[in-house]
C-alpha positions in Angstrom: 33.0 -112.5 207.7 33.9 -115.3 205.4 37.8 -116.1 205.1 39.6 -114.9 201.8 41.3 -117.6 200.0 44.6 -117.4 197.7 48.1 -118.2 196.8 51.0 -117.3 199.1 54.5 -117.3 199.4 55.4 -118.8 202.8 59.0 -117.9 202.3 61.5 -116.0 200.0 61.5 -117.6 196.9 59.1 -120.4 197.5 56.5 -121.7 195.2 52.7 -120.4 196.0 50.8 -122.3 198.1 47.2 -122.3 199.0 46.4 -120.0 202.1 43.2 -118.5 203.6 43.2 -115.4 205.8 40.5 -113.8 207.9 40.2 -110.0 206.5 38.4 -108.8 209.8 35.5 -106.4 209.5 35.2 -104.3 206.3 36.5 -100.6 206.8 34.2 -97.7 206.6 35.9 -96.3 203.4 37.2 -99.4 202.1 35.9 -102.0 199.2 35.7 -105.4 198.7 36.7 -106.6 195.1 35.3 -110.4 193.9 38.9 -110.7 191.6 38.3 -111.9 188.3 41.8 -110.9 186.6 45.0 -110.4 188.2 48.3 -109.6 186.1 51.6 -110.8 186.9 54.1 -108.0 187.0 58.1 -108.1 187.5 57.3 -106.6 191.0 55.5 -109.4 192.0 58.9 -111.7 191.4 60.7 -109.5 193.6 58.7 -109.6 196.1 58.1 -113.3 196.2 61.8 -113.4 196.3 62.1 -110.6 198.6 64.7 -108.7 196.6 63.6 -105.5 198.0 63.7 -106.9 201.6 60.1 -105.7 202.3 58.3 -108.9 202.3 56.8 -110.2 205.3 55.5 -113.8 204.9 53.5 -115.7 204.0 51.9 -113.4 201.4 49.4 -113.3 198.5 51.0 -111.4 195.6 49.4 -109.6 192.9 48.6 -105.7 192.4 47.2 -105.7 188.9 43.6 -106.5 189.8 40.1 -106.4 187.9 37.0 -107.6 189.6 33.7 -106.4 190.5 32.9 -104.9 193.9 31.7 -107.4 196.2 30.9 -105.0 199.2 31.3 -101.5 200.4 32.2 -99.7 203.4 29.5 -97.9 205.3 31.3 -94.4 204.4 31.9 -95.4 200.9 29.6 -93.2 198.1 32.0 -93.3 194.9 31.4 -97.0 194.3 28.3 -99.5 194.0 28.3 -103.4 194.6 28.5 -105.2 190.9 30.7 -102.1 189.3 33.8 -103.7 187.5 36.6 -102.0 188.7 40.5 -102.1 188.9 43.1 -101.8 191.9 46.8 -101.0 190.9 50.3 -100.9 193.2 48.4 -98.7 195.6 45.6 -99.5 198.2 45.7 -96.4 200.5 47.8 -93.3 201.7 47.5 -91.3 204.5 45.2 -88.8 202.8 46.3 -85.8 204.7 50.4 -85.3 203.9 51.4 -82.5 201.4 51.6 -85.0 198.3 47.8 -86.4 199.2 46.4 -83.0 199.3 48.4 -82.1 196.0 47.0 -85.2 194.2 49.8 -86.7 194.3 49.2 -90.0 196.4 51.7 -92.1 194.5 54.4 -90.0 196.4 52.8 -90.2 200.0 55.5 -91.3 202.3 52.6 -93.7 204.4 51.3 -95.3 200.7 50.3 -98.6 201.3 51.4 -101.1 198.5 48.3 -103.4 197.9 50.4 -106.8 198.5 53.3 -105.3 200.8 52.4 -106.0 204.6 49.2 -107.3 202.9 47.5 -109.5 200.8 47.1 -109.0 197.4 45.3 -110.6 194.0 46.4 -113.9 193.6 43.2 -114.6 195.3 39.2 -114.7 195.0 39.0 -111.1 196.8 40.9 -108.5 198.0 40.3 -105.0 200.1 41.7 -101.6 199.4 40.4 -97.7 200.1 37.6 -96.8 197.8 39.5 -94.0 196.5 42.4 -96.4 194.9 39.8 -98.6 193.2 39.0 -97.3 189.7 36.3 -97.8 187.3 37.2 -99.6 184.7 35.8 -98.5 181.0 33.3 -100.9 179.4 35.5 -100.7 176.0 38.2 -102.1 177.9 38.8 -105.9 178.0 39.5 -107.5 181.5 42.3 -109.3 180.8 43.9 -106.6 178.8 43.1 -103.7 181.1 45.0 -105.6 183.8 48.5 -105.0 183.4 47.5 -101.1 182.4 46.9 -100.8 186.5 50.8 -100.9 187.5 52.7 -101.5 183.6 50.6 -99.1 181.9 50.4 -96.3 184.4 54.1 -96.8 185.3 54.8 -95.7 181.5 51.7 -93.1 181.4 52.7 -91.3 184.1 56.0 -90.2 183.2 55.1 -89.2 179.7 52.5 -86.9 181.1 54.9 -85.5 183.7 57.3 -84.7 181.0 54.5 -83.0 178.7 55.0 -85.6 175.4 53.1 -84.1 172.9 53.0 -83.8 169.3 56.3 -81.9 168.6 58.2 -84.6 170.9 60.8 -87.0 169.8 60.7 -89.9 172.3 62.8 -92.8 172.6 61.6 -96.1 174.4 64.2 -98.6 175.5 63.1 -102.1 175.7 60.1 -103.6 174.0 58.9 -106.1 177.0 56.1 -105.5 179.6 56.8 -102.2 180.0 57.9 -100.8 176.8 55.3 -102.5 174.5 52.6 -100.5 176.6 54.9 -97.1 176.4 55.3 -97.1 172.7 51.6 -97.2 172.2 50.8 -94.1 174.5 53.6 -92.2 173.3 52.1 -92.6 170.0 48.9 -91.6 171.1 50.3 -88.6 172.3 51.4 -87.6 168.8 55.0 -88.1 169.6 57.6 -89.5 167.0 58.8 -92.6 168.4 62.0 -94.7 168.4 61.9 -98.3 169.8 65.6 -99.2 171.1 66.3 -102.5 171.9 69.2 -105.1 172.0 66.8 -107.8 169.8 66.7 -106.9 166.1 63.8 -109.6 165.8 61.5 -107.2 167.5 61.8 -104.1 165.0 58.4 -105.6 163.0 56.7 -105.7 166.6 57.8 -102.3 167.8 56.5 -100.7 164.4 53.2 -102.5 164.6 52.7 -101.2 168.2 53.2 -97.7 167.0 57.0 -96.9 166.6 58.2 -94.6 163.7 61.8 -95.6 164.2 63.7 -98.7 165.0 67.1 -98.8 166.3 69.4 -101.8 167.7 71.0 -100.3 170.2 73.7 -103.4 170.3 74.7 -101.2 167.0 77.2 -98.5 168.0 77.1 -96.9 164.3 73.3 -97.1 164.8 73.4 -95.4 168.2 75.6 -92.9 167.3 73.3 -92.0 164.3 70.6 -90.9 166.5 73.0 -88.6 168.6 71.4 -85.2 169.6 67.8 -86.1 168.1 65.7 -86.9 171.4 63.6 -85.1 173.3 62.5 -87.7 176.2 64.1 -91.5 176.5 61.9 -93.8 178.5 63.9 -96.8 180.0 61.8 -99.6 180.5 64.5 -102.4 180.7 66.0 -103.8 183.6 69.3 -104.5 182.3 72.6 -102.6 182.2 73.4 -100.2 179.7 75.9 -97.7 178.6 73.7 -94.8 179.8 76.1 -92.3 178.5 75.5 -93.1 174.8 72.0 -92.4 175.6 72.5 -89.2 177.2 74.3 -88.2 174.1 71.5 -89.0 172.1 69.2 -86.3 173.8 68.4 -82.8 172.4 69.4 -80.0 174.7 66.9 -79.9 177.4 66.0 -83.5 176.9 65.4 -86.2 179.8 66.6 -89.9 180.4 63.7 -91.3 182.7 64.4 -94.6 184.3 61.0 -96.8 185.6 63.2 -100.0 185.1 65.4 -100.6 187.3 69.0 -101.9 185.9 71.2 -104.2 188.5 73.9 -101.8 188.6 74.3 -97.4 189.7 73.8 -95.5 186.9 76.8 -94.1 185.8 77.6 -90.9 183.5 79.5 -88.2 183.0 78.3 -84.7 184.4 79.6 -82.9 181.3 76.7 -83.8 178.9 74.0 -82.9 181.7 75.8 -79.4 182.4 76.3 -78.5 178.6 73.0 -79.6 177.4 70.9 -78.9 180.4 70.0 -82.6 180.4 68.2 -84.2 183.4 68.1 -87.7 184.2 64.7 -88.7 186.3 62.3 -91.6 187.8 59.2 -92.4 188.1 56.8 -94.4 190.1 53.1 -95.2 189.6 50.8 -92.6 189.2 47.8 -91.3 191.3 44.5 -92.3 191.1 43.2 -89.4 189.3 46.4 -90.2 186.9 45.0 -94.0 186.6 41.5 -93.1 185.6 42.6 -90.5 183.0 45.0 -93.4 181.4 42.2 -95.9 181.4 39.9 -93.3 179.6 43.0 -92.6 177.2 43.3 -96.2 176.5 39.8 -96.9 176.2 39.4 -94.1 173.6 42.6 -94.7 171.5 42.7 -98.5 171.8 46.0 -98.9 173.8 46.0 -102.7 174.7 48.5 -105.0 176.8 49.4 -107.9 174.6 48.4 -110.6 177.3 48.9 -114.3 177.9 45.9 -115.9 180.3 46.6 -118.7 182.7 44.1 -120.0 185.3 44.7 -118.4 189.0 45.7 -122.4 190.2 48.5 -122.1 187.4 50.2 -119.1 188.9 53.4 -120.9 189.7 53.7 -121.9 186.0 52.9 -118.5 185.0 55.5 -117.3 187.2 58.5 -119.4 186.1 57.6 -119.0 182.0 57.7 -115.2 183.1 61.1 -115.8 184.9 62.2 -117.2 181.6 61.2 -114.4 179.9 59.0 -116.5 177.8 55.9 -114.5 178.1 54.7 -111.9 175.3 54.3 -109.4 177.1 52.2 -109.4 180.2 51.1 -112.8 182.2 47.5 -112.5 183.6 45.6 -114.7 185.8 41.9 -115.6 185.5 39.4 -116.9 188.0 
């Protein structure tokens, strides 16, 4: 089997350098994907810097992968060579635990990350268990589909879990890589959508994406005006904020859900939780079934990631631009 060429981090925080590895024999339930596009997710930056203490070097980052099936394992029947497919954060699970049996493979304690302890998508090819390789609908452009495979499912899954529907009043905190997709999905589900941002200049963009209302979260008067008005607030931002104010924005039985990770612990008073039966929750990516569903919804309703395209060889340049928050809104590498 030919070696796989890619771009790897050889130490924490190091720039990516050319790297090749021998993938060994293709597993019976695996597929090999010839990569055409790979999104750059903020999780890649954390893995390169080893912020979470789980990175093994050298490794090739990347887990928002679109390409075509180049080879299939002997027991793989669900996919065929030449088919356009996507691969997200997860590349395998045990298939036998309670969570896998319930179709919640994203909660499997033995879940395998596409680029955690293995090599990911900043490369020519990648391998994964066929169950986690999802056909891409024809209506979706590959460049815009790539970020949906992690960024998109990260916001879609909690909206579905919490039953967002036309009666729902939904707040989206942060209009960035995750938030700009979340606004679109919440609007597709028929909810009344309010965008919260610290940047007043993003109002026009938020409304163009589908937000009905815009709140500048730096203005205490504006935040007080929305008190008790939201059923569900999805935080997509990675910055510390006054979470108590957001709790007060919830109606009784409302939920504040985190998919963005603030640097400091989330501190709130218990009384608003108790008095209004409110909850705080979090959500990881979704199962393969939910990924398929999300791509279908995106294709039928025109949900798109706003992307900036870079050649795969320019990955370091793209990473630097993303670190400086100068990408609107998702960087995508192309082979």
